[in-house]
LOZAFI-938055 format. One line per field, with one value per residue: x negated, y negated, z of N, C-alpha, C in turn; residue in one letter; residue number from 1. Coordinates in steps of 0.02 Angstrom, whole numbers. Layout:
n.u: [X_...]
n.v: [Y_...]
n.w: [Z_...]
ca.u: [X_...]
ca.v: [Y_...]
ca.w: [Z_...]
c.u: [X_...]
c.v: [Y_...]
c.w: [Z_...]
aa: [A_...]
i: [NUM_...]
REM end
This chain:
n.u: [-56_-45_-106_-45_-90_-88_-64_-195_-284_-408_-566_-719_-859_-896_-965_-1023_-1044_-1121_-1095_-1221_-1269_-1331_-1316_-1243_-1186_-1042_-912_-758_-568_-553_-513_-590_-712_-859_-818_-847_-838_-830_-858_-783_-780_-904_-956_-1083_-1054_-924_-848_-806_-924_-1032_-1035_-943_-974_-981_-868_-717_-679_-594_-494_-429_-335_-261_-265_-263_-142_-53_-103_-72_98_125_77_157_196_116_58_-97_-157_-312_-368]
n.v: [68_-105_-249_-398_-590_-674_-624_-592_-685_-819_-791_-896_-991_-1080_-1215_-1207_-1310_-1320_-1385_-1410_-1455_-1364_-1269_-1162_-1031_-976_-849_-891_-923_-1046_-1225_-1250_-1197_-1247_-1343_-1427_-1359_-1439_-1393_-1427_-1338_-1227_-1056_-1098_-1210_-1176_-1145_-1002_-936_-1011_-983_-1054_-1187_-1308_-1458_-1491_-1572_-1711_-1745_-1882_-1898_-1787_-1701_-1787_-1855_-1735_-1687_-1813_-1802_-1661_-1703_-1711_-1571_-1497_-1386_-1294_-1394_-1509_-1514]
n.w: [15_-52_34_77_35_140_237_309_436_378_409_432_445_569_668_833_975_1117_1306_1355_1234_1162_1010_897_760_714_654_660_651_674_619_470_342_400_498_667_840_983_1150_1313_1416_1469_1469_1534_1614_1698_1830_1875_1796_1861_2000_2062_2125_2096_2072_2023_1858_1862_1732_1640_1730_1811_1912_2002_1990_2011_2155_2229_2192_2243_2379_2514_2541_2598_2588_2624_2664_2695_2838]
ca.u: [-1_-66_-82_-21_-173_-89_-76_-245_-318_-481_-630_-757_-915_-910_-1033_-1005_-1084_-1102_-1095_-1280_-1312_-1327_-1273_-1249_-1148_-1013_-856_-680_-501_-537_-525_-609_-771_-919_-809_-874_-812_-865_-842_-798_-815_-912_-1005_-1142_-1042_-866_-872_-823_-982_-1093_-1032_-898_-1009_-950_-804_-677_-680_-520_-493_-345_-306_-206_-283_-265_-75_-27_-111_-16_160_127_43_205_213_66_43_-176_-205_-364_-370]
ca.v: [-10_-157_-295_-488_-620_-726_-568_-589_-755_-841_-810_-941_-1011_-1149_-1235_-1205_-1349_-1310_-1447_-1445_-1479_-1275_-1263_-1076_-1041_-885_-829_-920_-943_-1116_-1270_-1242_-1177_-1304_-1373_-1393_-1348_-1461_-1370_-1451_-1311_-1164_-1019_-1162_-1273_-1154_-1103_-931_-910_-1031_-963_-1097_-1243_-1372_-1491_-1506_-1631_-1753_-1780_-1913_-1917_-1748_-1686_-1856_-1855_-1676_-1689_-1858_-1774_-1629_-1717_-1699_-1500_-1477_-1324_-1280_-1446_-1489_-1562]
ca.w: [-1_-42_80_48_42_177_309_357_443_358_421_394_476_596_729_918_1034_1211_1360_1355_1163_1136_958_856_710_719_613_665_620_685_564_386_338_415_559_752_888_1038_1200_1362_1468_1448_1524_1587_1669_1723_1902_1869_1782_1905_2068_2114_2183_2041_2085_1975_1822_1832_1654_1630_1829_1811_1978_2055_2001_2059_2216_2238_2175_2299_2450_2559_2547_2686_2589_2609_2660_2719_2894]
c.u: [-45_-52_-82_-82_-142_-73_-131_-277_-377_-524_-673_-812_-903_-970_-1014_-1050_-1047_-1105_-1165_-1324_-1334_-1281_-1274_-1188_-1111_-957_-792_-639_-513_-547_-538_-679_-807_-888_-854_-837_-844_-834_-844_-809_-843_-965_-1083_-1105_-945_-876_-860_-876_-1051_-1101_-974_-904_-978_-901_-783_-677_-593_-509_-430_-311_-268_-218_-263_-175_-44_-43_-65_77_170_105_78_205_169_45_-56_-179_-271_-363_-444]
c.v: [-57_-231_-354_-537_-663_-677_-586_-662_-758_-856_-852_-955_-1079_-1150_-1244_-1253_-1342_-1392_-1482_-1476_-1416_-1292_-1186_-1102_-973_-903_-851_-922_-1020_-1165_-1243_-1221_-1253_-1337_-1360_-1395_-1380_-1441_-1421_-1422_-1237_-1119_-1050_-1217_-1248_-1121_-1031_-911_-954_-1037_-1015_-1167_-1310_-1398_-1494_-1559_-1662_-1790_-1790_-1916_-1852_-1711_-1717_-1847_-1783_-1673_-1767_-1849_-1704_-1640_-1704_-1642_-1492_-1416_-1329_-1362_-1452_-1536_-1576]
c.w: [17_3_35_75_102_259_335_363_396_396_395_449_518_663_796_944_1092_1249_1351_1296_1138_1056_922_806_704_658_667_621_634_626_503_394_357_478_613_777_939_1093_1265_1421_1422_1485_1581_1640_1723_1801_1892_1848_1837_1964_2102_2135_2144_2078_2015_1935_1842_1775_1647_1684_1832_1881_2023_2059_2038_2127_2272_2238_2229_2362_2505_2586_2596_2661_2571_2632_2714_2786_2928]
aa: [M_A_R_K_A_T_E_H_P_D_Y_H_F_I_K_V_V_L_T_N_G_T_E_Y_Q_T_R_S_T_Y_G_K_E_G_D_T_L_N_L_D_I_D_P_S_T_H_P_A_W_T_G_G_S_Q_Q_L_L_D_R_G_G_R_V_S_R_F_N_S_K_F_A_G_L_G_L_G_A_K_K]
i: [1_2_3_4_5_6_7_8_9_10_11_12_13_14_15_16_17_18_19_20_21_22_23_24_25_26_27_28_29_30_31_32_33_34_35_36_37_38_39_40_41_42_43_44_45_46_47_48_49_50_51_52_53_54_55_56_57_58_59_60_61_62_63_64_65_66_67_68_69_70_71_72_73_74_75_76_77_78_79]
REM end
């Protein structure tokens, strides 16, 4: 049985840039051939790989908004 041309994603080469500036090429369905994917979080910065000693970055005030919205609940509040 023949497969349709649209049945499989288009794999192509892209450049991935880690937070420390390291670059590598890989095949992906992201974007189009030659695009660059800049990572905000990668194994060199994510607490799951670094042992959890880093503080969470508050991009766009999301953590601050969450903390102010749910501050009155008293769940796990630091004393």
